[in-house]
mmCIF file of the C-alpha atoms, coordinates in Angstrom:
data_MODEL
# 
_entry.id   MODEL 
# 
loop_
_atom_site.group_PDB 
_atom_site.id 
_atom_site.type_symbol 
_atom_site.label_atom_id 
_atom_site.label_alt_id 
_atom_site.label_comp_id 
_atom_site.label_asym_id 
_atom_site.label_entity_id 
_atom_site.label_seq_id 
_atom_site.pdbx_PDB_ins_code 
_atom_site.Cartn_x 
_atom_site.Cartn_y 
_atom_site.Cartn_z 
_atom_site.occupancy 
_atom_site.B_iso_or_equiv 
_atom_site.pdbx_formal_charge 
_atom_site.auth_seq_id 
_atom_site.auth_comp_id 
_atom_site.auth_asym_id 
_atom_site.auth_atom_id 
_atom_site.pdbx_PDB_model_num 
ATOM 1   C CA . LEU A 1 1   ? -9.470  -15.942 -9.979  1.00 0.00 ? 1   LEU A CA 1 
ATOM 2   C CA . VAL A 1 2   ? -8.297  -15.304 -5.899  1.00 0.00 ? 2   VAL A CA 1 
ATOM 3   C CA . ILE A 1 3   ? -8.874  -18.871 -4.976  1.00 0.00 ? 3   ILE A CA 1 
ATOM 4   C CA . GLN A 1 4   ? -7.277  -20.179 -8.117  1.00 0.00 ? 4   GLN A CA 1 
ATOM 5   C CA . ALA A 1 5   ? -4.078  -18.157 -7.698  1.00 0.00 ? 5   ALA A CA 1 
ATOM 6   C CA . GLY A 1 6   ? -4.047  -19.237 -3.960  1.00 0.00 ? 6   GLY A CA 1 
ATOM 7   C CA . ALA A 1 7   ? -3.988  -22.802 -5.293  1.00 0.00 ? 7   ALA A CA 1 
ATOM 8   C CA . MET A 1 8   ? -1.015  -22.083 -7.465  1.00 0.00 ? 8   MET A CA 1 
ATOM 9   C CA . ALA A 1 9   ? 0.892   -20.510 -4.538  1.00 0.00 ? 9   ALA A CA 1 
ATOM 10  C CA . ASP A 1 10  ? 4.057   -21.880 -3.071  1.00 0.00 ? 10  ASP A CA 1 
ATOM 11  C CA . GLY A 1 11  ? 4.287   -19.494 -0.288  1.00 0.00 ? 11  GLY A CA 1 
ATOM 12  C CA . GLY A 1 12  ? 5.348   -15.787 -0.307  1.00 0.00 ? 12  GLY A CA 1 
ATOM 13  C CA . ASP A 1 13  ? 4.224   -15.638 -4.028  1.00 0.00 ? 13  ASP A CA 1 
ATOM 14  C CA . VAL A 1 14  ? 2.766   -12.457 -5.216  1.00 0.00 ? 14  VAL A CA 1 
ATOM 15  C CA . PHE A 1 15  ? 0.093   -12.967 -8.120  1.00 0.00 ? 15  PHE A CA 1 
ATOM 16  C CA . LEU A 1 16  ? -1.278  -10.138 -10.769 1.00 0.00 ? 16  LEU A CA 1 
ATOM 17  C CA . LEU A 1 17  ? -4.920  -10.928 -11.534 1.00 0.00 ? 17  LEU A CA 1 
ATOM 18  C CA . ASP A 1 18  ? -6.555  -9.690  -14.888 1.00 0.00 ? 18  ASP A CA 1 
ATOM 19  C CA . MET A 1 19  ? -9.876  -8.594  -13.286 1.00 0.00 ? 19  MET A CA 1 
ATOM 20  C CA . GLY A 1 20  ? -11.125 -7.077  -16.631 1.00 0.00 ? 20  GLY A CA 1 
ATOM 21  C CA . GLU A 1 21  ? -12.255 -3.919  -17.315 1.00 0.00 ? 21  GLU A CA 1 
ATOM 22  C CA . PRO A 1 22  ? -12.044 -1.249  -14.257 1.00 0.00 ? 22  PRO A CA 1 
ATOM 23  C CA . VAL A 1 23  ? -15.495 -0.278  -12.500 1.00 0.00 ? 23  VAL A CA 1 
ATOM 24  C CA . ARG A 1 24  ? -15.848 3.216   -11.243 1.00 0.00 ? 24  ARG A CA 1 
ATOM 25  C CA . ILE A 1 25  ? -16.450 3.119   -7.348  1.00 0.00 ? 25  ILE A CA 1 
ATOM 26  C CA . ALA A 1 26  ? -19.316 5.333   -7.689  1.00 0.00 ? 26  ALA A CA 1 
ATOM 27  C CA . ASP A 1 27  ? -21.141 2.996   -9.846  1.00 0.00 ? 27  ASP A CA 1 
ATOM 28  C CA . LEU A 1 28  ? -20.152 -0.149  -7.758  1.00 0.00 ? 28  LEU A CA 1 
ATOM 29  C CA . ALA A 1 29  ? -21.616 1.873   -4.819  1.00 0.00 ? 29  ALA A CA 1 
ATOM 30  C CA . ARG A 1 30  ? -24.890 2.818   -6.582  1.00 0.00 ? 30  ARG A CA 1 
ATOM 31  C CA . LYS A 1 31  ? -25.194 -0.658  -7.592  1.00 0.00 ? 31  LYS A CA 1 
ATOM 32  C CA . MET A 1 32  ? -24.689 -2.140  -3.965  1.00 0.00 ? 32  MET A CA 1 
ATOM 33  C CA . VAL A 1 33  ? -27.230 0.165   -2.636  1.00 0.00 ? 33  VAL A CA 1 
ATOM 34  C CA . GLU A 1 34  ? -29.729 -0.806  -5.444  1.00 0.00 ? 34  GLU A CA 1 
ATOM 35  C CA . LEU A 1 35  ? -29.292 -4.746  -4.761  1.00 0.00 ? 35  LEU A CA 1 
ATOM 36  C CA . SER A 1 36  ? -29.699 -4.039  -1.199  1.00 0.00 ? 36  SER A CA 1 
ATOM 37  C CA . GLY A 1 37  ? -33.375 -2.747  -2.343  1.00 0.00 ? 37  GLY A CA 1 
ATOM 38  C CA . LEU A 1 38  ? -32.749 0.596   -1.329  1.00 0.00 ? 38  LEU A CA 1 
ATOM 39  C CA . THR A 1 39  ? -32.388 3.774   -3.330  1.00 0.00 ? 39  THR A CA 1 
ATOM 40  C CA . VAL A 1 40  ? -29.694 6.318   -3.619  1.00 0.00 ? 40  VAL A CA 1 
ATOM 41  C CA . ARG A 1 41  ? -30.519 9.810   -2.164  1.00 0.00 ? 41  ARG A CA 1 
ATOM 42  C CA . ASP A 1 42  ? -29.104 12.243  -4.992  1.00 0.00 ? 42  ASP A CA 1 
ATOM 43  C CA . GLU A 1 43  ? -30.490 15.659  -6.708  1.00 0.00 ? 43  GLU A CA 1 
ATOM 44  C CA . ASN A 1 44  ? -32.875 13.420  -8.786  1.00 0.00 ? 44  ASN A CA 1 
ATOM 45  C CA . ASN A 1 45  ? -34.120 11.726  -5.677  1.00 0.00 ? 45  ASN A CA 1 
ATOM 46  C CA . SER A 1 46  ? -34.301 13.720  -2.553  1.00 0.00 ? 46  SER A CA 1 
ATOM 47  C CA . GLU A 1 47  ? -36.140 10.855  -0.685  1.00 0.00 ? 47  GLU A CA 1 
ATOM 48  C CA . GLY A 1 48  ? -33.271 8.416   -1.318  1.00 0.00 ? 48  GLY A CA 1 
ATOM 49  C CA . ASP A 1 49  ? -32.479 5.804   1.481   1.00 0.00 ? 49  ASP A CA 1 
ATOM 50  C CA . ILE A 1 50  ? -28.649 6.363   1.263   1.00 0.00 ? 50  ILE A CA 1 
ATOM 51  C CA . GLU A 1 51  ? -26.753 9.523   0.234   1.00 0.00 ? 51  GLU A CA 1 
ATOM 52  C CA . LEU A 1 52  ? -23.548 9.113   -1.622  1.00 0.00 ? 52  LEU A CA 1 
ATOM 53  C CA . SER A 1 53  ? -20.610 11.729  -0.955  1.00 0.00 ? 53  SER A CA 1 
ATOM 54  C CA . VAL A 1 54  ? -17.204 11.684  -2.225  1.00 0.00 ? 54  VAL A CA 1 
ATOM 55  C CA . THR A 1 55  ? -14.704 12.495  -0.139  1.00 0.00 ? 55  THR A CA 1 
ATOM 56  C CA . GLY A 1 56  ? -11.496 12.564  -2.063  1.00 0.00 ? 56  GLY A CA 1 
ATOM 57  C CA . LEU A 1 57  ? -7.943  11.044  -1.219  1.00 0.00 ? 57  LEU A CA 1 
ATOM 58  C CA . ARG A 1 58  ? -7.192  10.694  2.217   1.00 0.00 ? 58  ARG A CA 1 
ATOM 59  C CA . PRO A 1 59  ? -3.458  11.089  3.390   1.00 0.00 ? 59  PRO A CA 1 
ATOM 60  C CA . GLY A 1 60  ? -1.309  8.112   2.045   1.00 0.00 ? 60  GLY A CA 1 
ATOM 61  C CA . GLU A 1 61  ? -4.028  7.040   -0.766  1.00 0.00 ? 61  GLU A CA 1 
ATOM 62  C CA . LYS A 1 62  ? -2.999  6.724   -4.036  1.00 0.00 ? 62  LYS A CA 1 
ATOM 63  C CA . LEU A 1 63  ? -5.243  7.630   -7.277  1.00 0.00 ? 63  LEU A CA 1 
ATOM 64  C CA . TYR A 1 64  ? -3.391  4.730   -9.401  1.00 0.00 ? 64  TYR A CA 1 
ATOM 65  C CA . GLU A 1 65  ? -1.729  2.065   -7.617  1.00 0.00 ? 65  GLU A CA 1 
ATOM 66  C CA . GLU A 1 66  ? 1.543   0.438   -8.677  1.00 0.00 ? 66  GLU A CA 1 
ATOM 67  C CA . LEU A 1 67  ? 0.610   -3.227  -9.399  1.00 0.00 ? 67  LEU A CA 1 
ATOM 68  C CA . LEU A 1 68  ? 4.007   -4.607  -9.910  1.00 0.00 ? 68  LEU A CA 1 
ATOM 69  C CA . ILE A 1 69  ? 7.499   -3.573  -8.556  1.00 0.00 ? 69  ILE A CA 1 
ATOM 70  C CA . GLY A 1 70  ? 9.575   -5.445  -11.439 1.00 0.00 ? 70  GLY A CA 1 
ATOM 71  C CA . ASP A 1 71  ? 8.702   -5.018  -15.058 1.00 0.00 ? 71  ASP A CA 1 
ATOM 72  C CA . ASN A 1 72  ? 8.936   -8.899  -15.933 1.00 0.00 ? 72  ASN A CA 1 
ATOM 73  C CA . PRO A 1 73  ? 5.688   -10.915 -14.787 1.00 0.00 ? 73  PRO A CA 1 
ATOM 74  C CA . GLU A 1 74  ? 5.906   -14.780 -15.020 1.00 0.00 ? 74  GLU A CA 1 
ATOM 75  C CA . THR A 1 75  ? 3.111   -16.537 -16.885 1.00 0.00 ? 75  THR A CA 1 
ATOM 76  C CA . THR A 1 76  ? 1.066   -19.042 -15.076 1.00 0.00 ? 76  THR A CA 1 
ATOM 77  C CA . GLU A 1 77  ? -1.047  -21.954 -16.262 1.00 0.00 ? 77  GLU A CA 1 
ATOM 78  C CA . HIS A 1 78  ? -4.215  -19.605 -16.065 1.00 0.00 ? 78  HIS A CA 1 
ATOM 79  C CA . PRO A 1 79  ? -4.124  -16.992 -18.784 1.00 0.00 ? 79  PRO A CA 1 
ATOM 80  C CA . ARG A 1 80  ? -5.618  -14.327 -16.523 1.00 0.00 ? 80  ARG A CA 1 
ATOM 81  C CA . ILE A 1 81  ? -3.189  -15.075 -13.436 1.00 0.00 ? 81  ILE A CA 1 
ATOM 82  C CA . MET A 1 82  ? 0.336   -13.553 -13.766 1.00 0.00 ? 82  MET A CA 1 
ATOM 83  C CA . LYS A 1 83  ? 3.050   -13.935 -11.323 1.00 0.00 ? 83  LYS A CA 1 
ATOM 84  C CA . ALA A 1 84  ? 5.361   -11.139 -9.998  1.00 0.00 ? 84  ALA A CA 1 
ATOM 85  C CA . ARG A 1 85  ? 9.270   -11.716 -9.724  1.00 0.00 ? 85  ARG A CA 1 
ATOM 86  C CA . GLU A 1 86  ? 9.882   -9.682  -6.771  1.00 0.00 ? 86  GLU A CA 1 
ATOM 87  C CA . ASP A 1 87  ? 13.338  -9.048  -5.117  1.00 0.00 ? 87  ASP A CA 1 
ATOM 88  C CA . PHE A 1 88  ? 13.115  -10.079 -1.561  1.00 0.00 ? 88  PHE A CA 1 
ATOM 89  C CA . LEU A 1 89  ? 15.716  -10.415 1.667   1.00 0.00 ? 89  LEU A CA 1 
ATOM 90  C CA . SER A 1 90  ? 16.240  -13.484 3.287   1.00 0.00 ? 90  SER A CA 1 
ATOM 91  C CA . TRP A 1 91  ? 15.158  -13.740 6.521   1.00 0.00 ? 91  TRP A CA 1 
ATOM 92  C CA . PRO A 1 92  ? 18.461  -13.422 8.153   1.00 0.00 ? 92  PRO A CA 1 
ATOM 93  C CA . GLU A 1 93  ? 19.402  -10.416 6.476   1.00 0.00 ? 93  GLU A CA 1 
ATOM 94  C CA . LEU A 1 94  ? 15.990  -8.833  7.230   1.00 0.00 ? 94  LEU A CA 1 
ATOM 95  C CA . SER A 1 95  ? 16.479  -9.346  10.544  1.00 0.00 ? 95  SER A CA 1 
ATOM 96  C CA . ARG A 1 96  ? 19.682  -7.605  10.519  1.00 0.00 ? 96  ARG A CA 1 
ATOM 97  C CA . ARG A 1 97  ? 18.293  -4.729  8.991   1.00 0.00 ? 97  ARG A CA 1 
ATOM 98  C CA . LEU A 1 98  ? 15.183  -4.471  11.369  1.00 0.00 ? 98  LEU A CA 1 
ATOM 99  C CA . ASN A 1 99  ? 17.525  -5.117  14.316  1.00 0.00 ? 99  ASN A CA 1 
ATOM 100 C CA . ALA A 1 100 ? 19.423  -1.993  13.141  1.00 0.00 ? 100 ALA A CA 1 
ATOM 101 C CA . LEU A 1 101 ? 16.432  0.361   12.502  1.00 0.00 ? 101 LEU A CA 1 
ATOM 102 C CA . ASN A 1 102 ? 15.136  -0.616  15.984  1.00 0.00 ? 102 ASN A CA 1 
ATOM 103 C CA . THR A 1 103 ? 18.608  0.431   17.542  1.00 0.00 ? 103 THR A CA 1 
ATOM 104 C CA . ALA A 1 104 ? 18.370  3.532   15.886  1.00 0.00 ? 104 ALA A CA 1 
ATOM 105 C CA . LEU A 1 105 ? 14.901  4.084   16.968  1.00 0.00 ? 105 LEU A CA 1 
ATOM 106 C CA . ASP A 1 106 ? 15.838  3.347   20.775  1.00 0.00 ? 106 ASP A CA 1 
ATOM 107 C CA . ARG A 1 107 ? 18.597  5.572   20.272  1.00 0.00 ? 107 ARG A CA 1 
ATOM 108 C CA . ASN A 1 108 ? 16.223  8.505   18.795  1.00 0.00 ? 108 ASN A CA 1 
ATOM 109 C CA . ASP A 1 109 ? 19.106  8.396   15.840  1.00 0.00 ? 109 ASP A CA 1 
ATOM 110 C CA . MET A 1 110 ? 16.273  9.395   13.071  1.00 0.00 ? 110 MET A CA 1 
ATOM 111 C CA . ILE A 1 111 ? 19.245  9.717   10.514  1.00 0.00 ? 111 ILE A CA 1 
ATOM 112 C CA . ALA A 1 112 ? 20.261  6.235   10.668  1.00 0.00 ? 112 ALA A CA 1 
ATOM 113 C CA . ALA A 1 113 ? 16.725  5.105   11.091  1.00 0.00 ? 113 ALA A CA 1 
ATOM 114 C CA . ARG A 1 114 ? 16.184  6.684   7.575   1.00 0.00 ? 114 ARG A CA 1 
ATOM 115 C CA . ALA A 1 115 ? 19.126  5.073   5.950   1.00 0.00 ? 115 ALA A CA 1 
ATOM 116 C CA . THR A 1 116 ? 18.201  1.913   7.213   1.00 0.00 ? 116 THR A CA 1 
ATOM 117 C CA . LEU A 1 117 ? 14.655  2.158   5.785   1.00 0.00 ? 117 LEU A CA 1 
ATOM 118 C CA . ALA A 1 118 ? 16.421  3.650   2.827   1.00 0.00 ? 118 ALA A CA 1 
ATOM 119 C CA . GLU A 1 119 ? 18.029  0.087   2.391   1.00 0.00 ? 119 GLU A CA 1 
ATOM 120 C CA . LEU A 1 120 ? 14.978  -1.890  3.497   1.00 0.00 ? 120 LEU A CA 1 
ATOM 121 C CA . VAL A 1 121 ? 12.624  -0.127  1.181   1.00 0.00 ? 121 VAL A CA 1 
ATOM 122 C CA . SER A 1 122 ? 13.076  0.005   -2.406  1.00 0.00 ? 122 SER A CA 1 
ATOM 123 C CA . GLY A 1 123 ? 12.412  3.293   -4.148  1.00 0.00 ? 123 GLY A CA 1 
ATOM 124 C CA . TYR A 1 124 ? 12.057  5.028   -0.619  1.00 0.00 ? 124 TYR A CA 1 
ATOM 125 C CA . SER A 1 125 ? 13.528  8.708   -0.784  1.00 0.00 ? 125 SER A CA 1 
ATOM 126 C CA . SER A 1 126 ? 12.855  11.352  1.934   1.00 0.00 ? 126 SER A CA 1 
ATOM 127 C CA . THR A 1 127 ? 10.363  13.687  1.797   1.00 0.00 ? 127 THR A CA 1 
ATOM 128 C CA . GLY A 1 128 ? 12.298  16.750  3.550   1.00 0.00 ? 128 GLY A CA 1 
ATOM 129 C CA . GLU A 1 129 ? 13.998  17.234  6.877   1.00 0.00 ? 129 GLU A CA 1 
ATOM 130 C CA . VAL A 1 130 ? 13.278  15.217  10.152  1.00 0.00 ? 130 VAL A CA 1 
ATOM 131 C CA . SER A 1 131 ? 10.108  16.475  11.458  1.00 0.00 ? 131 SER A CA 1 
ATOM 132 C CA . ASP A 1 132 ? 10.174  14.407  15.022  1.00 0.00 ? 132 ASP A CA 1 
ATOM 133 C CA . LEU A 1 133 ? 10.058  17.025  17.706  1.00 0.00 ? 133 LEU A CA 1 
ATOM 134 C CA . ALA A 1 134 ? 12.111  14.685  20.329  1.00 0.00 ? 134 ALA A CA 1 
ATOM 135 C CA . PHE A 1 135 ? 14.460  14.232  17.677  1.00 0.00 ? 135 PHE A CA 1 
ATOM 136 C CA . THR A 1 136 ? 14.969  18.063  16.487  1.00 0.00 ? 136 THR A CA 1 
ATOM 137 C CA . GLY A 1 137 ? 14.825  18.944  20.307  1.00 0.00 ? 137 GLY A CA 1 
ATOM 138 C CA . ALA A 1 138 ? 17.683  16.530  21.454  1.00 0.00 ? 138 ALA A CA 1 
ATOM 139 C CA . GLU A 1 139 ? 19.774  17.517  18.392  1.00 0.00 ? 139 GLU A CA 1 
ATOM 140 C CA . ALA A 1 140 ? 19.221  21.368  19.641  1.00 0.00 ? 140 ALA A CA 1 
ATOM 141 C CA . ASN A 1 141 ? 20.453  20.305  23.178  1.00 0.00 ? 141 ASN A CA 1 
ATOM 142 C CA . THR A 1 142 ? 23.593  18.675  22.186  1.00 0.00 ? 142 THR A CA 1 
ATOM 143 C CA . ALA A 1 143 ? 24.250  21.247  19.704  1.00 0.00 ? 143 ALA A CA 1 
ATOM 144 C CA . ALA A 1 144 ? 24.099  23.931  22.848  1.00 0.00 ? 144 ALA A CA 1 
# 
């Protein structure tokens, strides 16, 4: 499916592939160990070659991934490949906003940087106060 979607692409296209039923990562890992001719070390086999451990989510990882931003994927000539209709900025507009972000960062203006990020990233919302020590220190010096 990946190769077929690549052949359909005009450049910058986003495709959603119907890969079938989900596969549990633990099952996939166990199968990969066994296909390598090794055994899994677990409570049933203390002499196994490889121990699998579950570490949980790391910072920034999601349990469920949002596959599409929009709600209206287009069909393609392949029944298991959909094409996303995503909003995007033109290169001149993106360049202008990235320059604004760069300027804000050069000036240590985290409020302007956040505002620019909010314009650039659909669905961006701040999670709290600015926690940049250089910014908060500069802000305290300005107030004094």
